[in-house]
C-alpha distance (Angstrom), angle and dihedral (degrees) to the residues before:
residue distance angle dihedral
M1 . . .
K2 3.79 . .
T3 3.79 116.6 .
R4 3.76 120.0 -121.3
E5 3.79 89.3 -110.4
E6 3.81 90.6 57.5
L7 3.80 90.6 50.3
R8 3.80 91.4 47.2
E9 3.81 89.6 56.5
K10 3.81 86.7 65.2
G11 3.79 92.8 46.0
Q12 3.82 92.7 -99.7
F13 3.80 122.0 139.6
W14 3.78 122.8 -169.9
T15 3.82 112.9 -111.8
P16 3.82 110.1 -138.8
D17 3.81 117.4 -127.1
W18 3.82 96.2 -114.8
I19 3.81 90.3 56.3
A20 3.81 96.9 40.6
E21 3.81 93.2 52.1
N22 3.80 94.1 51.5
M23 3.79 93.0 45.8
V24 3.80 88.4 52.8
R25 3.82 91.6 49.0
Y26 3.78 91.1 61.3
V27 3.81 97.2 52.0
L28 3.82 91.6 46.1
T29 3.82 96.3 50.2
D30 3.83 91.4 95.4
N31 3.80 93.1 53.7
S32 3.78 97.2 -100.2
D33 3.80 112.0 178.6
H34 3.82 94.7 -150.9
I35 3.79 145.0 31.3
F36 3.79 128.6 -148.4
D37 3.81 122.9 -152.9
P38 3.83 113.9 -175.0
A39 3.82 93.5 -165.3
Y40 3.79 103.5 30.1
G41 3.82 99.3 168.8
M42 3.81 107.1 174.6
G43 3.80 91.9 -9.7
A44 3.82 101.1 -103.1
F45 3.81 91.8 157.3
F46 3.80 93.0 46.8
V47 3.82 90.7 52.8
A48 3.81 89.7 48.9
A49 3.81 91.3 48.6
K50 3.82 91.5 50.4
K51 3.80 89.6 53.6
I52 3.81 92.7 50.0
A53 3.82 91.6 44.2
K54 3.80 88.7 54.7
E55 3.82 91.0 49.9
T56 3.80 94.3 48.4
G57 3.80 101.4 31.9
K58 3.81 91.5 -121.4
K59 3.78 122.8 148.2
I60 3.80 110.3 -133.6
S61 3.81 131.0 -174.7
F62 3.79 121.8 -150.2
F63 3.80 124.7 -136.5
G64 3.78 124.9 176.3
T65 3.77 150.4 144.7
D66 3.79 132.9 -149.8
I67 3.78 133.4 167.6
D68 3.83 93.2 -133.8
S69 3.81 108.6 90.9
E70 3.82 92.4 -165.0
L71 3.78 95.4 61.8
I72 3.81 99.3 78.0
N73 3.80 91.4 56.2
E74 3.80 91.5 45.4
I75 3.82 91.5 50.7
K76 3.81 90.2 51.5
K77 3.79 92.5 43.4
E78 3.80 92.0 52.3
G79 3.81 89.8 49.3
L80 3.80 93.1 -120.7
L81 3.81 92.0 131.1
S82 3.78 131.6 12.6
L83 3.79 122.8 -124.2
Q84 3.81 89.4 -100.1
E85 3.80 93.4 47.9
A86 3.81 92.4 49.0
K87 3.80 96.1 49.1
N88 3.82 93.6 102.4
L89 3.81 95.8 50.2
R90 3.80 113.8 108.3
T91 3.76 136.8 -168.7
D92 3.77 98.2 -126.7
N93 3.79 142.9 127.2
F94 3.80 108.1 -108.3
I95 3.79 94.1 -158.2
K96 3.81 87.1 65.5
T97 3.80 91.7 47.5
N98 3.78 128.4 140.2
L99 3.81 103.7 -107.9
E100 3.80 91.9 -156.3
K101 3.83 90.0 78.7
K102 3.84 110.4 87.7
Y103 3.80 132.3 -168.3
K104 3.78 133.0 -161.3
A105 3.80 95.2 -147.8
I106 3.82 123.3 33.7
I107 3.77 123.5 176.5
V108 3.79 122.6 -177.3
N109 3.75 146.1 -178.7
P110 3.83 95.0 175.2
P111 3.79 125.8 -152.3
Y112 3.79 107.7 -91.0
L113 3.79 103.0 -139.5
R114 3.79 119.9 159.6
H115 3.79 116.8 -128.3
H116 3.80 95.0 -104.4
R117 3.82 90.5 60.7
I118 3.82 93.9 55.8
S119 3.79 113.2 94.9
M120 3.80 115.7 -111.1
L121 3.82 91.2 -118.5
D122 3.80 93.3 51.1
K123 3.80 90.8 45.8
Q124 3.82 91.3 53.5
E125 3.81 91.4 49.7
L126 3.81 92.2 47.8
K127 3.78 92.9 47.5
A128 3.81 89.1 52.0
I129 3.83 91.0 53.1
A130 3.80 91.2 48.4
S131 3.78 91.0 48.1
K132 3.81 91.5 50.0
Y133 3.80 96.4 52.0
L134 3.81 104.0 25.0
G135 3.78 95.3 40.5
K136 3.81 94.5 -121.9
E137 3.78 140.2 46.7
L138 3.78 118.3 -94.4
D139 3.77 120.4 -119.1
G140 3.81 112.2 -81.2
R141 3.83 90.7 -115.6
A142 3.82 92.9 67.4
G143 3.81 110.1 122.4
L144 3.80 127.6 -137.1
H145 3.82 92.2 -96.7
I146 3.83 90.4 65.2
Y147 3.79 91.6 56.4
F148 3.80 90.5 45.4
L149 3.80 88.7 58.5
I150 3.79 92.2 52.0
L151 3.81 94.1 46.9
C152 3.79 92.9 46.2
L153 3.80 91.3 52.9
L154 3.80 89.8 49.5
S155 3.83 88.0 52.0
L156 3.81 94.2 52.8
E157 3.81 119.5 109.0
K158 3.79 119.4 -127.4
N159 3.83 106.4 -77.3
G160 3.80 88.6 8.2
K161 3.81 120.0 140.0
M162 3.78 133.6 -133.1
S163 3.83 133.0 -164.9
F164 3.79 111.8 -162.3
I165 3.82 124.4 -179.5
V166 3.76 114.4 -166.0
S167 3.79 145.7 143.1
S168 3.80 114.3 -72.1
D169 3.79 91.7 -120.5
I170 3.80 86.3 84.0
C171 3.82 85.9 74.0
E172 3.81 96.9 38.0
G173 3.81 109.4 41.7
V174 3.79 129.5 103.9
F175 3.82 88.8 -97.1
S176 3.83 94.9 51.7
N177 3.82 99.4 95.0
T178 3.81 92.9 54.5
L179 3.80 92.8 43.8
W180 3.80 98.6 46.7
K181 3.79 95.2 41.3
W182 3.81 87.9 59.2
I183 3.81 93.4 45.7
A184 3.82 93.3 46.3
E185 3.80 91.6 51.1
N186 3.81 95.5 48.3
Y187 3.82 108.1 29.0
Q188 3.77 140.3 39.0
I189 3.79 111.5 -111.1
E190 3.79 98.0 -156.1
A191 3.78 100.0 177.9
A192 3.79 148.1 -16.1
L193 3.80 126.3 -150.9
T194 3.81 121.0 -159.9
F195 3.80 130.5 -180.0
S196 3.77 139.6 -134.0
G197 3.81 116.5 -128.9
S198 3.80 91.6 -102.2
A199 3.81 93.2 52.3
T200 3.80 100.9 42.0
P201 3.84 116.8 136.6
F202 3.82 89.4 -138.5
P203 3.83 105.5 47.1
N204 3.79 97.0 167.6
I205 3.80 97.5 44.9
D206 3.80 127.0 82.1
T207 3.77 96.6 -122.8
N208 3.77 135.1 108.4
P209 3.82 105.1 -144.1
I210 3.79 130.4 -153.3
I211 3.81 128.3 -171.7
L212 3.79 115.2 -144.1
F213 3.81 120.9 -158.2
I214 3.81 108.5 -161.8
K215 3.81 132.4 173.1
N216 3.80 128.0 -161.4
A217 3.80 91.9 -124.2
P218 3.82 136.6 105.9
P219 3.82 112.1 -61.2
K220 3.81 123.2 -101.1
E221 3.80 128.3 -149.1
N222 3.80 93.3 -124.2
L223 3.77 137.4 44.9
S224 3.79 133.3 -168.6
W225 3.80 112.5 -108.9
A226 3.78 125.9 -170.0
R227 3.78 141.1 173.3
C228 3.78 120.3 -150.8
I229 3.83 106.5 -137.3
E230 3.80 97.5 175.0
K231 3.79 129.3 25.1
D232 3.80 101.2 -104.1
P233 3.83 116.4 145.4
E234 3.82 92.2 -172.1
E235 3.81 92.8 59.0
I236 3.80 91.0 50.1
K237 3.81 89.1 48.2
K238 3.82 91.2 51.9
W239 3.80 91.0 48.9
I240 3.82 93.7 50.6
E241 3.81 96.5 42.8
S242 3.82 91.3 48.2
G243 3.79 90.2 59.6
F244 3.82 90.3 -101.2
S245 3.79 96.7 -58.6
E246 3.80 114.0 176.6
K247 3.82 89.6 -155.0
I248 3.78 96.7 66.3
V249 3.82 101.6 55.4
D250 3.79 131.4 88.6
K251 3.81 102.4 -110.3
K252 3.80 91.1 -149.6
K253 3.79 88.6 63.0
I254 3.81 104.1 29.7
T255 3.78 129.0 18.8
A256 3.80 110.1 -155.9
S257 3.78 135.1 175.9
S258 3.77 144.4 157.7
R259 3.78 111.3 -101.4
L260 3.79 135.1 -169.0
L261 3.79 107.3 -107.9
A262 3.81 93.7 -141.1
E263 3.81 91.5 54.7
A264 3.81 92.4 45.0
I265 3.80 92.5 53.5
E266 3.80 93.2 43.7
T267 3.81 91.8 49.8
G268 3.80 95.8 35.9
L269 3.81 122.9 -95.3
S270 3.78 90.0 -116.4
R271 3.80 93.5 55.5
L272 3.78 130.7 80.5
P273 3.83 115.3 -93.7
Q274 3.80 113.4 -85.3
T275 3.77 121.6 -152.9
E276 3.82 99.3 154.2
I277 3.80 117.6 100.9
H278 3.80 111.2 -142.4
K279 3.79 118.0 -145.9
F280 3.81 95.5 -162.9
T281 3.79 135.2 42.1
L282 3.80 131.9 178.3
G283 3.81 88.1 -101.1
D284 3.81 88.4 69.6
F285 3.80 89.6 64.7
A286 3.82 106.6 27.2
H287 3.78 146.1 6.4
T288 3.79 124.9 -129.0
M289 3.78 142.3 -152.3
R290 3.78 135.5 170.0
G291 3.77 123.2 -92.3
I292 3.80 125.7 -106.0
A293 3.80 122.9 -60.4
T294 3.80 105.6 -152.9
G295 3.79 97.8 -174.0
N296 3.81 90.1 -137.3
N297 3.79 118.2 33.9
D298 3.80 93.0 -177.5
F299 3.79 90.1 63.8
F300 3.81 104.4 33.2
L301 3.82 98.9 38.6
L302 3.77 112.3 75.5
N303 3.77 137.0 -173.2
K304 3.81 123.1 -154.6
A305 3.80 92.5 -96.0
T306 3.83 92.8 57.0
V307 3.81 92.2 45.1
K308 3.80 89.2 52.8
K309 3.82 94.3 43.4
F310 3.83 92.9 55.6
N311 3.82 94.4 31.9
L312 3.82 90.2 -129.1
P313 3.83 115.9 -170.9
S314 3.82 115.6 -111.8
A315 3.81 91.2 -134.9
Y316 3.81 88.3 75.4
L317 3.80 96.8 45.1
I318 3.78 127.8 83.7
P319 3.84 130.7 -178.4
V320 3.80 111.5 -95.2
I321 3.79 138.2 -169.3
S322 3.78 110.1 -153.2
R323 3.81 107.2 173.6
T324 3.79 140.8 19.6
R325 3.79 95.9 -126.1
D326 3.80 89.7 63.2
L327 3.80 87.5 69.0
T328 3.79 122.5 74.6
G329 3.80 100.7 173.2
D330 3.79 140.1 34.5
V331 3.83 95.0 -100.0
I332 3.81 129.2 72.0
D333 3.79 108.9 -153.9
E334 3.81 143.3 133.5
K335 3.82 91.3 -63.8
T336 3.80 89.1 56.8
F337 3.81 91.1 59.8
Q338 3.78 93.4 42.9
E339 3.80 87.4 57.6
L340 3.81 91.9 47.4
D341 3.80 90.2 52.3
R342 3.80 91.3 47.8
K343 3.82 89.5 55.1
N344 3.82 91.7 43.9
R345 3.82 89.2 -118.9
P346 3.82 121.7 154.1
S347 3.79 110.6 -90.4
F348 3.83 101.2 163.8
L349 3.80 133.4 69.0
L350 3.81 120.0 -153.1
Y351 3.80 98.5 -124.1
I352 3.81 112.9 -171.3
N353 3.79 122.2 158.9
N354 3.83 127.1 -168.4
E355 3.80 98.5 -38.7
K356 3.78 118.9 136.5
A357 3.80 113.6 -114.1
E358 3.81 92.1 -120.5
D359 3.82 91.1 55.8
L360 3.79 93.8 56.1
P361 3.83 124.2 94.5
Q362 3.81 112.7 -82.9
A363 3.83 93.7 -113.8
L364 3.79 89.4 55.8
Q365 3.80 91.9 46.9
D366 3.80 88.4 53.5
Y367 3.80 91.3 51.4
L368 3.82 91.7 50.1
A369 3.80 89.4 49.9
Y370 3.80 87.7 52.3
G371 3.83 87.9 53.3
E372 3.80 92.6 50.0
K373 3.81 90.5 48.7
N374 3.82 86.5 58.0
N375 3.85 92.4 45.6
V376 3.80 94.3 -114.9
H377 3.81 89.4 143.6
K378 3.82 91.4 59.2
T379 3.80 97.9 60.2
T380 3.81 115.3 114.7
L381 3.81 103.1 -103.7
I382 3.80 96.7 33.9
A383 3.82 92.9 50.6
T384 3.83 88.9 64.7
R385 3.82 92.6 59.7
N386 3.79 126.2 89.7
P387 2.94 109.7 -126.5
W388 3.79 93.8 21.6
F389 3.82 93.4 -136.4
K390 3.83 93.7 55.0
M391 3.80 109.3 120.2
E392 3.80 127.3 -143.3
R393 3.80 110.5 -98.3
R394 3.78 125.6 -123.7
N395 3.77 135.2 161.1
P396 3.81 109.9 -126.8
P397 3.82 104.5 -93.5
A398 3.79 120.1 -131.8
I399 3.81 90.8 -138.0
L400 3.81 133.3 31.0
F401 3.78 130.0 -160.3
S402 3.79 124.4 -167.0
Y403 3.81 110.9 -114.9
L404 3.80 93.0 -139.8
G405 3.80 113.0 30.0
R406 3.79 123.5 -168.6
R407 3.81 112.7 -161.6
N408 3.81 93.8 -54.5
S409 3.81 96.6 64.8
R410 3.77 107.2 162.1
F411 3.77 144.4 160.8
L412 3.81 114.2 -116.5
F413 3.80 126.8 -144.4
N414 3.81 105.5 -133.4
K415 3.81 100.8 -151.4
A416 3.81 90.9 154.0
E417 3.83 91.5 61.3
A418 3.79 89.2 -130.8
L419 3.78 124.1 164.8
P420 3.82 116.7 -119.7
L421 3.78 128.5 -142.2
N422 3.78 121.5 -126.5
G423 3.78 92.9 -82.4
F424 3.80 83.3 81.4
L425 3.77 137.4 53.4
C426 3.80 119.4 -130.8
I427 3.80 115.9 -131.6
Y428 3.80 118.3 -160.8
P429 3.83 113.6 -169.9
K430 3.81 115.4 -138.4
S431 3.79 90.9 -138.5
T432 3.81 117.6 67.5
E433 3.82 93.6 -162.1
K434 3.82 111.5 118.7
S435 3.80 91.1 -140.7
D436 3.82 90.7 55.4
L437 3.81 90.8 50.1
N438 3.80 91.0 54.2
K439 3.80 90.2 48.2
L440 3.81 91.9 49.7
I441 3.82 92.7 50.3
E442 3.81 90.0 50.2
L443 3.78 90.7 47.8
L444 3.81 96.7 48.4
N445 3.80 94.9 49.9
H446 3.79 93.2 52.1
K447 3.81 112.5 116.8
D448 3.82 91.8 -124.2
V449 3.80 89.7 59.0
L450 3.81 96.7 41.6
K451 3.81 92.0 53.6
N452 3.82 88.7 56.9
L453 3.82 90.3 64.4
F454 3.80 86.7 85.7
L455 3.82 88.7 61.7
V456 3.80 92.9 62.0
G457 3.81 106.1 23.5
K458 3.77 136.6 74.9
S459 3.79 108.5 -100.0
Y460 3.79 122.1 -135.8
G461 3.78 135.8 176.7
S462 3.82 123.5 -66.7
D463 3.82 91.0 33.9
A464 3.80 92.4 -66.9
V465 3.79 120.2 152.8
K466 3.80 130.1 -167.3
V467 3.80 117.6 -156.4
E468 3.79 125.6 -166.2
P469 3.84 119.1 -145.3
R470 3.82 97.3 -106.1
A471 3.80 90.9 42.8
L472 3.81 90.6 53.1
E473 3.80 89.4 57.0
R474 3.82 86.9 59.1
L475 3.82 91.9 55.8
P476 3.83 105.8 133.2
I477 3.82 115.0 -120.8
P478 3.84 115.1 -160.6
E479 3.78 110.6 -118.4
Y480 3.82 93.0 -135.1
L481 3.83 89.8 59.9
V482 3.80 93.0 50.0
R483 3.77 89.9 53.7
Q484 3.81 92.4 41.2
V485 3.82 94.4 58.1
G486 3.79 93.3 36.1
L487 3.81 100.4 -120.6
I488 3.78 122.3 159.6
A489 3.81 117.8 -146.1
């Protein structure tokens, strides 16, 4: 049997029994006689359906596709399905499926492949499908799981039901408004189930899952929304079988409510309901952009030893912060770089603009030749630059924010005027007054501001949150704090 690591390499994540069984319960509530799983893996949903069929006396047929040709034999070998039960399983690529085939019950844990791991040909085909049905192409950063959701909905019979477990970024990414507007206008989003960190189905994986329960029926203005506080399969079962009633669940284990669909999509289906209107956001006080993408950190990031070895001129070097774990406090200053040097960490960025190679100092020409000898100039991002060694330009930002924060998300005072790499966001205050900068730093690191990061960022496992530059500008700032520190928007 394949290990979980082998499955993960293909974007597959093992669905635990207590989740699989409750997802199956939903799609079988209207007496469907089959289930379809477009990425069946080791058949977790089929096993769950067999168990429920045995409990209820139902006869259920199994349909499925997967790209891994070995899986059918492994499922049979492990005794998960008999030869007869597995007869409708196919080795096939669902994203190239025939959309004329419809199913009454679809249940999915889609492959979670980031956009850069999708082949260019597949990405073009998927974008064309999205454009045809959604009316516009999705952002190029949409992962394979987003397209799986679209194709599954298009494969759903009228009044058919679908359970779909997926990472919350499907509700939070730059493509989410386009995607969910189309779904909300064409399908009935009956319910969404989210999870606290202690109750997550995937405790050892950095993902924040959500289960979507969707019916191919006319849309409704409200949906049922719940958060699983404790791992309790029976409470989830009660909630699903009651038609998602918030009155039937133990509130210590599941918090459930009816929620306006428009608000849920605007806020993000994975996020807690938001009814408060915020007067101020970070964008009132600063603008943001991502840090520098070098294209090859091994070549462009330099420690003191490398600078000395190649005798590189200081005029082409600038202080750089490359990773969050290099920083122990909230201030980047001279001591920060002394500590980087002590640990032999990179503290310089090779910062060349539009100069011609022949006009550069000889030591620098020699270093560039060394890079070309090692094919640095042929890597994907660098090959698009002219000249290839030209670095992205940034003014040193007064404040930095880590792109992906894990529990200790914080805003950093950049007293050293260092440039950050793209693991950080650059924050440029609109006011140049030193007193305003100090006030803004104090404001941003207040706990009531930091907790609002989850309202604008993509949430991951272990309380991690990833915030894009434009989203960070929408970070809500409590009005009482603005007045307390004396900032003027």
